[in-house]
N, C-alpha and C positions, 0 to 999 in steps of 0.2 A: 260392147256388144255389137255384132254385125251379122249380116245375112250369110249364113254358112253355105247356102246354095251357090254362092259366087266362087267358092274355093274349089280349085281343080281337084284337091285331095278328097273333098266330100263327093264331088261328081264321080270320081273314079271308084270310091268306096260304094256309092249307090249302085253304079253299074256292076261292080263285083257282086254285090248282094243279089241283084236280079239274076246274074249268071249262076250263082250258087243255087238259088231256088230252082232254076230251070234244070240244072244238072242233077240235082238230088231228087227230082220227080221220078226218075227211073230206078232209084235205089229200092231194094227189097222192102216190102210193106212192114216187115218185122223190125226194120231199122228206123221207123218213123220217130220213135222216142229215143233212139240211140244216136247213131252217127249222123243221120239226116238232120235231126233236131240240133245236135251239137254244131254241125257245120253252118246251119242257118243262123243260129244264135251268134256264133263267132263272126260271121259275115255281117249280120245286122249291127253288131256292136261297133264296127269300124265307123260307118257314117254317123251313127247315133251319138257316139262319144265325141266326134268332131263337132257335131251340131251342139251338143250340150256344152262343150268347152267354149264355143263361140258365143253361147248364150250367157256365159258368166261374164262379170264385169271385172275380170282379174287376169293378168298375164300368167301368174302361177297356176291358176285354175285351168286356163287354156292349155298350158304345158302339161299339166297332170292328165287331162283328158286325151291329149295327143299320145302320151305314153301308154295309156290304157288301150287306145286304138291300135297302137303298134303291137301290143301284147296280143290283142284279138286277132290281128293279121297273122302273127306267128302261130297262134293256136290253129287258125284255119289252114295254114300251110301243113302243119302236122296231121291234121284230120284228112286233108286231101291225100297225103301220102298213104294213110291207112286205107282210105277208100280205094285208091289205086291198087294197093297190095291185096285187098280183098276181091278185086275184080269188079267193083261197082262202077269204076270209071275206066274208060278205054285210055290207053297211054297218051294218045294225041290230045284228048280232052283234059286229062290230068296235067299234062305238060303246059298247055295253054293257061289253065287256071293257076298253076304254080308260078308261071312267068308273070301273070297279072298281079298275083299276090306280092311277089318279090319287087316288082316295079312300084306298087303302092307303098310297100314298106320303105323303100328308098325315098319316095316322095314325102312320106310322113316324117322321116328322119330329117330331111332337108327343111321341111316346114318348121319342125321343132327348133332347128338351129337358127332359122331366120327369125322366129318369134323371140327366141332366147336372146339373140344378139341385138334386136331392134331397140332403139332408144324410145322412150315415151310409151304411150298405150299401144296395144297390139295393132299391127298393121291392118288396115281395112282394104279389102279388095275394091276396085273401082268399077268393074263391069257389072252389067245387069244380070239378074238370075237367068240361067239358061233354061231352055225347054228340055225337060227330062224325058228319057225314053219311057215308053209305056211298059208296065210290068207284063203285059200280054203280048208283046212283040217277040 
């Protein structure tokens, strides 16, 4: 078990979640329980599953939660494409979000491989927890 806040993948997932909340504020009100909610849940799922996996005392459990986070990132990518197709996101905003999601998915896959290949217990990051951006910025 180690501090998930030290992982760059968690930091990126956290930042992505804040980005999704900000972008979905402008979605139509009738989408609050539709696409808005789905995108927010998928975005939230990424850092929360990383955190939960880090909280387990088992490499197989950590790997399982990383796979779930990758699935949530893929779901968010699909939902972003739908939001763009419906005109809820301007092309520039959608492309930035899609690029950020794809980058995070690659980072998750690399971390999965690192943990899977590492001998002994799951690798512990050594740096201190970062100062996180405010959800209101």
